ROMIMI-937214 format. One record per residue (C-alpha): x, y, z; residue in three letters. Coordinates in steps of 0.02 Angstrom, whole numbers, padded with zeros to 5 digits, always signed. Layout:
BEGIN
XYZALA...
***
This chain:
BEGIN
-00611+00836+00233UNK-00526+00679+00168UNK-00607+00599+00016UNK-00601+00423-00052UNK-00472+00433-00191UNK-00494+00304-00330UNK-00354+00373-00440UNK-00252+00251-00544UNK-00090+00341-00502UNK-00026+00442-00418UNK-00145+00360-00299UNK-00202+00351-00119UNK-00080+00313+00022UNK-00125+00242+00193UNK-00185+00381+00308UNK-00076+00323+00451UNK+00077+00333+00337UNK+00033+00511+00285UNK+00012+00559+00467UNK+00181+00486+00515UNK+00266+00576+00370UNK+00181+00737+00425UNK+00242+00716+00604UNK+00421+00681+00548UNK+00429+00807+00408UNK+00520+00947+00501UNK+00632+00834+00605UNK+00673+00665+00531UNK+00745+00539+00654UNK+00816+00673+00769UNK+00920+00756+00633UNK+00833+00924+00652UNK+00801+00921+00465UNK+00668+00858+00346UNK+00704+00697+00255UNK+00696+00804+00097UNK+00846+00904+00160UNK+00973+00780+00225UNK+01111+00704+00118UNK+01079+00535+00043UNK+01250+00489+00114UNK+01193+00530+00291UNK+01186+00372+00397UNK+01007+00413+00448UNK+00951+00412+00267UNK+01058+00265+00213UNK+00967+00167+00348UNK+00802+00209+00263UNK+00860+00132+00099UNK+00927-00022+00187UNK+00765-00044+00284UNK+00661-00025+00127UNK+00764-00157+00036UNK+00750-00277+00184UNK+00562-00251+00192UNK+00542-00290+00007UNK+00644-00449+00032UNK+00542-00498+00184UNK+00370-00464+00110UNK+00404-00546-00058UNK+00523-00680+00006UNK+00657-00622-00117UNK+00800-00748-00133UNK+00976-00690-00091UNK+01036-00710-00269UNK+00917-00571-00324UNK+00954-00386-00307UNK+00826-00260-00246UNK+00861-00085-00309UNK+00770+00083-00308UNK+00790+00181-00469UNK+00721+00337-00553UNK+00621+00370-00710UNK+00464+00270-00678UNK+00419+00102-00753UNK+00419+00180-00926UNK+00608+00204-00915UNK+00622+00019-00874UNK+00540-00020-01042UNK+00711+00027-01113UNK+00815-00035-00965UNK+00748-00212-00986UNK+00819-00241-01162UNK+00974-00138-01124UNK+01015-00253-00978UNK+00951-00419-01044UNK+00943-00426-01234UNK+01114-00506-01260UNK+01060-00616-01407UNK+00952-00479-01482UNK+00787-00572-01467UNK+00645-00561-01341UNK+00461-00611-01329UNK+00322-00494-01274UNK+00143-00533-01224UNK+00041-00376-01260UNK-00112-00365-01149UNK-00137-00178-01130UNK-00074-00003-01165UNK+00083-00012-01057UNK+00124-00186-01118UNK+00113-00117-01295UNK+00230+00027-01251UNK+00355-00094-01175UNK+00352-00199-01334UNK+00374-00045-01444UNK+00524+00009-01340UNK+00599-00165-01349UNK+00595-00157-01539UNK+00721-00014-01533UNK+00857-00131-01467UNK+00828-00296-01555UNK+00696-00416-01618UNK+00544-00402-01504UNK+00423-00539-01550UNK+00241-00508-01504UNK+00191-00687-01464UNK+00027-00643-01379UNK-00096-00502-01407UNK-00269-00470-01335UNK-00305-00308-01428UNK-00433-00400-01537UNK-00554-00393-01390UNK-00495-00225-01322UNK-00379-00308-01196UNK-00522-00388-01098UNK-00434-00556-01080UNK-00261-00633-01063UNK-00199-00751-01200UNK-00178-00933-01148UNK+00004-00933-01093UNK+00016-01122-01117UNK-00023-01109-01302UNK+00095-00969-01354UNK+00242-00999-01471UNK+00391-00947-01366UNK+00549-00908-01465UNK+00693-01030-01443UNK+00843-00938-01375UNK+00747-00782-01325UNK+00834-00673-01196UNK+00674-00649-01098UNK+00484-00652-01103UNK+00401-00489-01050UNK+00228-00470-00974UNK+00129-00334-00888UNK+00050-00431-00747UNK-00094-00311-00711UNK-00167-00193-00839UNK-00209-00028-00756UNK-00313+00047-00896UNK-00414-00104-00951UNK-00432-00192-00783UNK-00364-00364-00826UNK-00225-00468-00749UNK-00134-00632-00773UNK-00221-00769-00674UNK-00068-00879-00704UNK+00107-00837-00762UNK+00199-00910-00913UNK+00307-01062-00882UNK+00444-01027-01009UNK+00627-01070-01035UNK+00681-00890-01053UNK+00685-00777-00899UNK+00513-00703-00863UNK+00510-00514-00845UNK+00357-00433-00767UNK+00301-00253-00752UNK+00200-00261-00590UNK+00175-00074-00569UNK-00011-00078-00528UNK-00015-00234-00420UNK+00151-00247-00330UNK+00124-00308-00150UNK-00061-00341-00182UNK-00053-00531-00200UNK+00068-00669-00159UNK+00192-00714-00296UNK+00340-00832-00311UNK+00486-00719-00354UNK+00590-00870-00406UNK+00478-00891-00560UNK+00538-00723-00626UNK+00703-00661-00691UNK+00655-00480-00664UNK+00510-00389-00581UNK+00494-00201-00591UNK+00361-00080-00530UNK+00333+00106-00527UNK+00286+00151-00349UNK+00152+00282-00376UNK+00008+00160-00393UNK+00023+00048-00241UNK+00174+00098-00138UNK+00234+00279-00133UNK+00226+00449-00217UNK+00289+00457-00396UNK+00477+00460-00419UNK+00545+00289-00376UNK+00537+00121-00462UNK+00581-00046-00383UNK+00681-00173-00484UNK+00703-00351-00421UNK+00823-00448-00532UNK+00917-00611-00528UNK+01098-00556-00518UNK+01166-00684-00641UNK+01057-00605-00778UNK+01120-00427-00759UNK+01309-00445-00762UNK+01334-00398-00945UNK+01218-00259-01006UNK+01230-00201-01185UNK+01377-00085-01219UNK+01257+00055-01265UNK+01168+00043-01097UNK+01188+00209-01003UNK+01271+00193-00834UNK+01115+00256-00746UNK+01012+00114-00821UNK+01135-00024-00778UNK+01053-00125-00642UNK+01221-00200-00594UNK+01291-00028-00556UNK+01140+00019-00452UNK+01152-00146-00357UNK+01338-00126-00322UNK+01304+00048-00253UNK+01155+00002-00145UNK+01037+00111-00248UNK+01147+00261-00204UNK+01253+00279-00362UNK+01188+00457-00371UNK+01060+00559-00273UNK+00907+00446-00268UNK+00723+00500-00261UNK+00747+00517-00074UNK+00572+00565-00018UNK+00487+00431-00123UNK+00600+00296-00051UNK+00567+00362+00125UNK+00380+00353+00094UNK+00396+00179+00018UNK+00485+00123+00175UNK+00342+00188+00282UNK+00213+00099+00173UNK+00311-00063+00178UNK+00321-00056+00368UNK+00134-00019+00372UNK+00101-00170+00263UNK+00203-00282+00379UNK+00105-00216+00527UNK-00057-00265+00439UNK-00003-00445+00418UNK+00096-00441+00255UNK+00051-00492+00079UNK-00062-00638+00123UNK-00170-00530+00235UNK-00182-00385+00112UNK-00224-00505-00031UNK-00373-00570+00067UNK-00433-00391+00094UNK-00406-00347-00090UNK-00503-00499-00148UNK-00644-00455-00030UNK-00651-00273-00087UNK-00648-00315-00272UNK-00773-00456-00245UNK-00898-00334-00168UNK-00881-00215-00315UNK-00887-00345-00453UNK-01036-00432-00373UNK-01132-00270-00370UNK-01087-00227-00551UNK-01135-00400-00611UNK-01303-00387-00526UNK-01338-00213-00589UNK-01449-00166-00736UNK-01352-00005-00768UNK-01167-00042-00748UNK-01059-00160-00852UNK-00881-00226-00839UNK-00818-00305-01000UNK-00667-00403-00935UNK-00680-00592-00938UNK-00711-00644-00758UNK-00558-00755-00735UNK-00445-00612-00789UNK-00523-00472-00687UNK-00401-00362-00592UNK-00422-00342-00405UNK-00336-00173-00416UNK-00420-00082-00561UNK-00606-00101-00596UNK-00672-00012-00751UNK-00859+00001-00783UNK-00980+00095-00895UNK-01164+00140-00901UNK-01175+00131-01091UNK-01203+00319-01105UNK-01060+00444-01114UNK-01175+00579-01048UNK-01227+00472-00900UNK-01046+00423-00867UNK-00998+00606-00856UNK-01143+00640-00738UNK-01090+00493-00629UNK-00911+00558-00613UNK-00969+00735-00572UNK-01096+00682-00441UNK-00978+00555-00364UNK-00850+00693-00339UNK-00979+00797-00245UNK-01009+00645-00135UNK-00824+00632-00091UNK-00782+00493-00214UNK-00648+00565-00328UNK-00542+00517-00479UNK-00669+00393-00548UNK-00659+00450-00729UNK-00601+00309-00842UNK-00445+00319-00950UNK-00469+00409-01115UNK-00438+00245-01209UNK-00583+00161-01122UNK-00700+00296-01061UNK-00831+00266-00928UNK-00771+00248-00749UNK-00628+00161-00662UNK-00610+00124-00478UNK-00430+00091-00430UNK-00441+00002-00263UNK-00259-00020-00217UNK-00196-00080-00047UNK-00226+00092+00030UNK-00412+00095-00015UNK-00509+00042+00140UNK-00657-00075+00132UNK-00767+00070+00188UNK-00715+00165+00032UNK-00774+00025-00082UNK-00936+00010+00016UNK-00964+00198+00000UNK-00939+00185-00188UNK-01065+00043-00201UNK-01194+00140-00101UNK-01172+00288-00217UNK-01187+00175-00369UNK-01350+00104-00301UNK-01421+00278-00274UNK-01364+00338-00445UNK-01441+00186-00529UNK-01609+00213-00443UNK-01612+00394-00499UNK-01548+00370-00677UNK-01582+00194-00740UNK
***
């Protein structure tokens, strides 16, 4: 029996995508082989990579002067790739709004001066600093943000308007809401939260910014090299890219980013409205900064939280345990989570509250 999977990542994928992958698994595109078996130089597979790139461009309206590449190592590897490709003057600004934003800043410090110009740790990352009041560094190579904070459930309601190129880790919200790619120098996202199985990371970068990486930048982390080779410099994470392509096609069939954003806002609105009206559950994120992808909540009792997670699992609602840094519960309601899944969670929460409040 399928369950409703609220995991933060690796996370749920659309059922119809899983079914298509199942049906094609032994014979991909008439090759008589699984997509996990054929060469990445085979025309049938090269077409997958090309289709995936074109779908990213179409869905996000990516300008032609930006590259779209598929790389390995997860978003955490890009914490190093960003300064290695962009930190030409040795200075960058970071806005630290959560655990992964902090890790990106710490990695940036290994390669130059990484100025922490914004920090919301004073309130346990439950808000986003006012981006219009930050002291941006003159001559900085870039300004780095994490647009959605998976662990703490906050997101940028507006993006910085800065002179330096804006770099955004969008791992836990990519393709969930409309964005203007032209406002960013670089966008990167690990796929395992909202797009595909773990293994591939998307990088979207303005080409003029990536022509001269630092000399110490390894070849595998040079975005220019990956762009020039069509994401096929070496054997790529073939299955993850194949799955990403299926998910991207599925998203187009559902009406694209605008349509899925409306669904995401509806789903999260249902859940937040219930939490706000509850006497048992609490969400500590300032309302204007609440994520529509990751919704943490607590009962105020660690014992009751543990009971909630255990009983929810028995009811077919899994992976609701909050991150160890936050505790409580967390419902990750990415694109693949159906409205019915959120409604089922709310009904369980109502029942649990009646029995335990």
